[in-house]
N, C-alpha and C positions, 0 to 999 in steps of 0.2 A: 428558480422557483418552479415547482411542479404545476402543470396546468390544472384548473379545477375539474372535478369529475363532471362528465356530461349529465345534463338534466333532461329527463323524459317525463312528460305529463301524459296521463292516461285518462281518456273519457270514453265511456261505453254505456250501453243499455243492458249490460249483463247482470246487474244486481250483484249481490255478494253471497247468495245461498248456494250457488253451483261452483263448478271448477273453472269456469271460463276466464275470469280475471287472473286466477292463479296461473293458468297456462300462459297468458301474455307475459306475466312477470317472470315466469320460469324461463321462457325462451330468451327474453332480454338478459336475464341474469347469467344464463349459460354462455351467451355470445359476447356480452359486454359487462363483466362483473363490476367495473368501476361506475357504471351508470347509477345515478340516483333517480328513484321513481317517486313521483307525486301523483296521487289520485285526485283528478278534478272532481269527478263523480262517476259512479257506476249505476246511479239510480234514475237515469233518464227513462221515462216510460217506454216500454218495448216498441221498437220501430219508429219512435217519434223523432224524426230528423229535425224538425223545426225546434223542438225543445233542446236538442243537442247543440244545434247551431247557436242558439241564444246563450247557453251555458258556456260554450267555448269562447264566444265573442266577449262575454262578460269577464272571464277569468284570464284569458291570454295576455292582455295588456299589463298585468301585474307580475308576469314572469320575466326573468332576465333575458337579454339577447342570447341567441344560440340555443334556446330551449327547443326541444323536439317534442311535438305533440302527436301521439298515436291515438287516433280517434276511430271508434268502430260502432257505428249505428248503421246497419247495412241490410235493409229489407231485401235488396237485390243480390245478396251474396250468391255466388255460383253462376250468375248470368253474365251477359256481355258488358254490363256496366263497368266503366273504368275504375281503377284505383289510382290516386294521385299522391305524389309528394310535391309539396309546394313551398317555396321560400317566399314569405311575405315580410318584407323589410328584413329584420334581423332574426326572425324565428322560422321554424320549419314545421309544416303540418302534413300529416299523412292520413289518408282516409278515403272512403268511397266518394266518387264524383256524383253525389246525389243531392247536393245543396248543403251538406253538413259543414263544409269548409267555406261556404260562399260569403258569410258575413265577415270573417276575418280577412278573406281575400279582397273583398270589395273595398275595405277601408285602407288597405295597404297602399303606400305610395309607390313601392316597387315590388314586383312579384315575378317569380319564375316557376312555371308549371312543368312537371315531368309526369307522363303517364307510366306507371310501373309495368314494364314489359320484359325486364331482364331477370329471368328465374335464377341467375347465379346468386342473387341476394335474398332468395326465398328459402324456406325449408325444402328439402329434397322431395318430400311427398306433400302435395297440396290437396287438402280436402275441399270439396265443393260447398261445404257448409260452415267452414271456420277459417276464412281468409284473415281474420284478425290474428289468429295464432300463427298461421302458416306464411303470411305475406307481410301484414302491417307490422307486427312485432319484430320479425327479423330485419325488415328494412330500417326500422327505428334503431335497432342495435347496430347495424352496419353504419348508419349515419353517425351514431354516437362514437363509433370507432374511427371516424374520419373519412369514410367513403364519400366521394363527391356526388352531389345531387345528380349531375348529368349522367353518371354511370348507371343509374337505376332504370333508365328507359328512354323514351323518346319525348322531346319537348312538344308541348301543345300550347295553344294560345287562349283557349276558351275553357270555362268550367260551368257546371250546372248551377244556375242561380236558384235561390230559394224564393218561392212565390210569396212575397210579403204583401200584407194589405197596404193600400195606398190611402193617405189622408185625403179627405174631401172637404172642400171649402164651400160654404153657402153664406148668404148674407148674415153676418154676425155669429157664425157657428163653424167651428172646425170639428169634423167628424172623424173619429179614429176607432180603434178596436182594442180589446184585450188581446195581447199577443203572447203572454206567458203568465202562469200562475205558480207562485213559488210555494215552498213547503209551509210557510206561515199562513197561506191563504191570501197573500197580497196579490193584487191584480196589476200587472205591469202592462201599460198601454203603449201604443206607438205615437201618442201625443208628445211632442217635444216639451221638456220641462221649461225651456226658455219662454214658451208661450204664456206661462203663468205670470211671469214678471214683465213681459213685453206688451201684454194686453191691458186694456183699461177695464177694471172691475170684472175679471173673468170669473165664470162659474163652471164647475165641472159637474156633469149630470150622468148618472148611470142607472139604468132600469127606472128612469123617470124620477130618481131620487137625487137631490143635490148633495154634493160632497164638499164639506167645508175645507177650505185650503189652509194648511198649517205648514210650519217649517220643519217639523219632525214628528215621528210617531207619538212621542211622549206629550205633544201639545194637544192631541186629540182627547176627547172625553170618552169614557167607557161606553161602548155600544154605538158610537157615532161613526158614520162613514166619512172618511177624510181623504183629501187629495194632497199628495206631497211630491216634491221634486226628488225622484229616486236617484240612486247612485249610478245608474246606467245612463242618466240624462233624459229619462222619460217620466211622464206623470204616472204615479202609482196610486192605486186606491186601496185603502186598508181600513180595518176596524181595530182600534187599540185593544190588545189582549184578547183578540178573537179573530176568527177567519172570515174575511169578506167573501171568499169563495164559497164557503158553506152557507153563509147567511143568504146570499143571492143566487145560490146554485150556479155559480159563474162557469162560463165556458169560453175557451179561446174563440175569438171572433165576435164576442159580444160588443155591441155598439157603445161607445163612450163619446160624449159631446163636450166640447169646450165652448161655452157661450161667452161672447164678448159684448160688452155694452157699446152702443154706437158712439162715435167720437162727438165731443161737444162742438156745437156750431158757434163760430165766432160772430159776434154782433158788429 
């Protein structure tokens, strides 16, 4: 039985109006015609490494083992910042070492990191402004053809972490932030969804407004701010059939509070 065609996932901030994504796909198709390409997204806001990291971490678990992810959100292109190829459990991730890969690497049980230093697996001419085309895409194609990860460069042990907000705990209150705003205007926070069920009579508050806790978007009333346990495992704020982001002029970093009733005292 023939082996399945290799799968490469693409994530960039290139958009789809210019030629940039087509160049990545063209390079891969020329070097590994068998490869199947899947677009995670190319609509990450320009240079928004944090948004890219969240999208990658949200999508990657649903891809099969041996998937190769070519990721290009690279404000430091052409500088001394490293490029990495990393095996995280059964998948491989390629991209700049600027925090973009950090969420998928942090949750991996096993990981191997290689700094891309071997130009034998790049295009012959490398532009200082398009390492996605000239390095990341060729490396993805070579890996899809069976090149060993270790052949791509030198092993390293550290990677650039993403500076994520830290939850704060006060008496009766867990304080988090909006960490991502999706296309629908839903506000994804860093408050763990498990806190909604593990706390006694919890209340979520945003911009001093309470958000009613519901089990699904459809359980909310029109125009009402609701809190729901999202598919990423975090509390999400939403307005049914509307944009919570637009209503509240939301921004990443906005404060969100989870208020918990004090425990009952036994007599």
